[in-house]
C-alpha positions, 0 to 999 in steps of 0.5 A: 500500500506504499503507493498510496502515500508520498512517504516511503516506509523505511525498513526496520533493522534489528540486529540478530545474534547467533541463537536468536529466533525470529518468529512469524505468526498469522492472526490465528495466533494473535487472535486466539482467545480463552473460552471467556474471550481473553486474547493470547499474548507473547507473555501469556506463556512463561516458557516462551517469554523466558528468553533462553536460547532454543531451536526454532522447532522447539519454539514452534512446538511450545507455541502450538502447545501454549495456544492450544492450552490457552484456547482450551482446544480447537480454534476457529481460525487457522494458525501459520507459524515460521521460526528462523534463526540466523545461520551466519550473521554478517560482520557488524557495521559501524552503526552496529547493524549487520553489513549484509542480510543474515544468511546471505551468500556474499 
């Protein structure tokens, strides 16, 4: 929708370190609710909010389990998730950001 405005959006740059996990979720996660209507949130499960290093597949399994327990069973919305971890971060630039995209072939 960038073509609808005069200002071009700038990408957010987030430095990643080995062991970090980037988690992408659809609204099937963010709109998951308890039977009485309370939305699921990132801090809803202390296992996921602990900040301890874990593998992407472990994060996805924990998230699926946490959402299932939060909702008390099946949901009415689909849930798609993707977890990635940097394989080979680029060298830090002078401003602290990576010089090249994480996982790049250069």
